C-alpha positions as CSV (number, residue, x, y, z in Angstrom):
1,M,-0.1,-0.1,0.1
2,L,1.3,3.4,-1.0
3,K,0.7,6.5,1.2
4,V,2.0,9.9,0.5
5,Y,2.1,13.0,2.7
6,S,3.1,16.6,1.9
7,T,5.7,16.7,4.5
8,E,8.3,14.8,5.9
9,Y,6.7,15.4,9.4
10,D,3.3,14.4,8.1
11,A,4.7,11.0,6.8
12,S,6.5,10.4,10.1
13,K,3.5,11.4,12.4
14,Y,1.4,8.6,10.2
15,C,3.9,5.9,11.1
16,A,4.3,7.3,15.0
17,D,0.3,7.0,14.9
18,T,0.5,3.4,13.7
19,L,3.0,2.4,16.4
20,Q,1.2,4.2,19.3
21,C,-2.1,2.6,18.2
22,A,-0.4,-0.9,18.1
23,I,1.2,-0.3,21.5
24,E,-2.2,0.7,23.0
25,K,-3.5,-2.6,21.6
26,N,-0.7,-4.8,22.8
27,P,1.7,-3.1,25.3
28,H,4.0,-6.2,25.0
29,L,4.8,-5.5,21.5
30,T,7.9,-6.6,19.9
31,I,9.4,-3.9,17.4
32,C,12.2,-3.2,15.3
33,L,13.3,0.3,14.2
34,A,15.7,1.5,11.5
35,A,18.7,3.4,12.7
36,G,19.3,6.3,10.2
37,H,18.4,9.9,9.5
38,T,14.9,9.3,7.8
39,S,14.0,7.9,11.2
40,L,14.8,10.9,13.1
41,A,11.5,12.8,12.8
42,F,9.6,9.8,13.4
43,F,11.8,9.2,16.9
44,D,11.4,13.0,17.8
45,I,7.3,12.4,17.5
46,L,7.6,9.3,19.8
47,I,9.9,11.0,22.3
48,E,7.5,13.9,22.6
49,R,4.5,11.6,23.1
50,G,6.3,9.7,25.8
51,R,7.0,12.9,27.8
52,Q,3.3,13.6,27.5
53,K,2.6,10.1,28.9
54,K,0.6,9.3,25.7
55,I,2.8,6.3,24.8
56,D,4.1,3.8,27.1
57,F,7.4,1.7,25.9
58,S,8.0,0.1,29.4
59,N,6.9,-3.3,28.3
60,V,7.8,-3.1,24.6
61,C,10.5,-5.6,23.5
62,V,13.0,-4.0,20.8
63,V,15.2,-6.0,18.4
64,G,17.8,-4.5,16.5
65,L,17.9,-4.3,12.6
66,D,21.5,-4.1,11.6
67,E,25.0,-3.1,12.7
68,W,28.3,-2.7,11.1
69,V,30.8,-5.3,11.5
70,G,33.5,-4.2,13.9
71,L,31.3,-1.7,15.8
72,S,28.6,-2.0,18.6
73,G,27.6,0.0,21.8
74,K,28.8,3.6,22.0
75,D,31.3,3.1,19.1
76,D,31.0,6.3,16.8
77,G,28.7,5.7,13.9
78,S,27.2,2.2,15.4
79,C,23.7,1.6,14.6
80,E,23.3,0.9,18.4
81,N,24.7,4.3,19.5
82,F,22.6,5.9,16.9
83,L,19.4,4.4,18.5
84,R,20.5,5.0,22.1
85,E,21.2,8.7,21.5
86,N,18.3,9.5,19.3
87,I,15.5,7.4,20.9
88,F,16.3,4.8,23.8
89,N,17.8,7.3,26.0
90,H,14.6,9.5,25.8
91,I,11.8,7.0,26.3
92,N,11.0,4.5,29.2
93,V,11.9,1.4,27.3
94,N,13.3,-1.4,29.7
95,E,17.0,-1.9,29.0
96,N,16.3,-5.7,29.6
97,N,13.9,-5.9,26.7
98,I,16.4,-4.5,24.2
99,R,18.4,-7.0,21.9
100,L,20.5,-5.4,19.4
101,F,23.1,-7.0,17.0
102,D,26.7,-6.9,18.5
103,G,28.9,-6.3,15.3
104,K,32.0,-7.1,17.7
105,A,30.8,-10.6,18.5
106,A,33.4,-13.1,18.3
107,N,31.0,-15.5,16.5
108,L,29.0,-13.5,14.2
109,E,26.9,-16.7,13.0
110,H,26.3,-17.6,16.5
111,E,25.0,-13.8,17.0
112,C,22.7,-14.1,14.1
113,R,21.1,-17.3,15.5
114,Q,20.7,-15.7,18.9
115,I,18.9,-12.7,17.2
116,D,16.7,-15.2,15.4
117,Q,15.8,-17.0,18.6
118,F,15.1,-13.7,20.5
119,I,12.6,-12.9,17.6
120,K,10.9,-16.2,17.9
121,G,10.8,-16.5,21.6
122,N,9.0,-12.9,21.5
123,G,6.4,-14.2,19.0
124,G,7.7,-12.5,16.0
125,I,8.2,-8.9,15.1
126,D,4.9,-7.1,15.4
127,Y,5.8,-3.6,14.1
128,L,8.9,-2.8,11.8
129,L,10.1,0.6,10.9
130,L,12.3,0.5,7.8
131,G,14.4,3.0,5.7
132,M,15.7,2.3,2.2
133,G,19.1,3.0,1.0
134,M,20.1,5.1,-2.0
135,N,20.8,1.8,-3.7
136,G,17.4,0.2,-2.7
137,H,18.7,-1.8,0.4
138,L,16.7,-2.8,3.3
139,A,18.6,-2.9,6.5
140,L,21.9,-4.1,5.0
141,N,20.4,-6.3,2.7
142,E,22.4,-5.2,-0.4
143,P,21.4,-5.6,-4.2
144,G,21.5,-9.2,-5.4
145,V,20.4,-10.3,-1.7
146,D,19.2,-14.1,-1.1
147,E,15.7,-13.7,0.0
148,S,15.6,-16.9,1.9
149,K,18.3,-15.6,4.3
150,T,17.4,-14.7,8.2
151,S,20.0,-13.0,10.1
152,H,23.3,-13.0,8.3
153,V,26.5,-11.0,7.7
154,A,26.5,-8.9,4.5
155,V,29.2,-7.7,2.2
156,L,28.5,-4.0,1.9
157,D,27.7,-2.6,-1.5
158,S,30.0,0.4,-2.7
159,V,27.0,2.6,-2.4
160,T,26.3,1.8,1.1
161,K,30.0,2.2,2.1
162,T,30.0,5.6,0.6
163,V,26.9,7.0,2.2
164,A,27.6,5.5,5.4
165,D,30.4,8.2,5.9
166,K,27.8,10.7,7.2
167,Y,27.4,8.7,10.2
168,F,31.0,8.7,11.2
169,K,33.5,11.7,12.2
170,E,36.3,10.0,10.5
171,T,36.1,7.8,7.2
172,P,35.4,4.2,8.7
173,D,37.1,1.1,7.5
174,I,34.0,-1.1,7.2
175,T,33.3,-3.8,4.5
176,E,30.6,-6.0,6.2
177,G,27.4,-5.5,8.0
178,I,25.2,-8.0,10.3
179,T,21.6,-7.6,9.5
180,L,18.0,-9.2,9.7
181,G,17.4,-11.0,6.5
182,I,14.5,-10.7,4.0
183,K,12.9,-13.6,5.4
184,N,12.9,-11.9,9.0
185,I,11.6,-8.7,7.3
186,V,8.6,-10.0,5.5
187,A,7.5,-12.0,8.4
188,A,6.9,-8.9,10.5
189,K,3.3,-8.5,11.2
190,K,3.2,-4.7,10.3
191,I,5.9,-3.2,8.1
192,Q,6.4,0.6,7.2
193,L,9.0,1.5,4.8
194,L,9.4,5.4,5.3
195,I,11.2,7.3,2.6
196,T,11.5,11.2,2.6
197,G,13.6,13.9,0.9
198,E,14.3,14.8,-2.6
199,R,17.5,12.9,-2.8
200,K,15.5,9.5,-2.7
201,R,13.1,10.4,-5.4
202,E,15.1,8.4,-8.2
203,I,15.2,5.2,-6.3
204,V,11.6,5.7,-5.3
205,S,10.5,5.8,-8.7
206,K,12.4,2.6,-9.5
207,L,11.0,1.2,-6.5
208,I,7.2,2.0,-7.2
209,M,7.2,1.9,-11.1
210,E,9.5,-1.2,-11.7
211,E,8.9,-4.9,-11.0
212,Q,10.2,-6.4,-7.9
213,T,13.6,-7.7,-7.9
214,N,16.5,-8.8,-5.4
215,M,18.6,-6.2,-7.2
216,L,16.5,-3.4,-5.6
217,P,15.7,-5.1,-2.1
218,G,12.8,-2.6,-1.2
219,S,10.9,-3.8,-4.1
220,L,10.6,-7.3,-2.4
221,L,8.1,-5.7,0.0
222,K,5.6,-5.0,-2.8
223,K,4.6,-8.8,-2.4
224,V,3.8,-8.2,1.4
225,K,0.0,-7.4,2.0
226,H,0.8,-6.0,5.5
227,A,3.6,-3.7,4.1
228,E,3.1,0.0,3.7
229,F,5.2,2.3,1.6
230,V,5.1,6.0,3.3
231,L,6.4,8.9,1.4
232,D,6.6,12.6,1.6
233,S,6.0,14.7,-1.6
234,E,9.7,15.3,-2.2
235,A,10.4,11.5,-2.1
236,S,7.6,10.9,-4.5
237,S,8.0,13.8,-7.0
238,L,8.9,11.6,-9.8
239,L,5.8,9.6,-9.4
240,N,2.5,10.3,-11.3
241,I,0.6,11.0,-8.3
242,K,-2.3,13.7,-8.3
């Protein structure tokens, strides 16, 4: 389902409304939130609602979406640090209910299986907020991804490595990521792919207008009935939408 809003705030508010409604219905929800600049307006809305006691995260479980291999915790540029700085430190989520990828794990395959087990043990992912990369990736599922994979280690595409620089104070030496797989993602009970900004308009045009393919991982959500594509007017500006 495609939803287009006039502004980034309105698109983000729609996603925040969706999550708030889901938590009101099930306070023990398991959620997964993308780390990235697209999520910031969404996070800010949730934080403000938390301050106003309109939303309660105290019983919500959180599973990580992805992480750079070699990074975790408070490391500069890590996905975990981004999430903690921009949302977890500002809401009443219980630390014991958070399970993120450790990009420094001695055995990354074991780390992947532990994440898969966490998801299974909590009854699956109830709500998943995704962003999409400039190359169409979902999480760190890069172009050409094997759709049958659950959590796995992925070799990063050159576009991803270039764009990743914005998250670091110094240019990082990262070549791999650890990520939920497409199989994990499509199994989530509610999926919202939030895409905003003019810089994404060309990849959005391909996403919406072209056939689904693993060379554009975001397009794989087209076959998922419970997935929504949530855009602002800038991201959708090349689409023929009146």
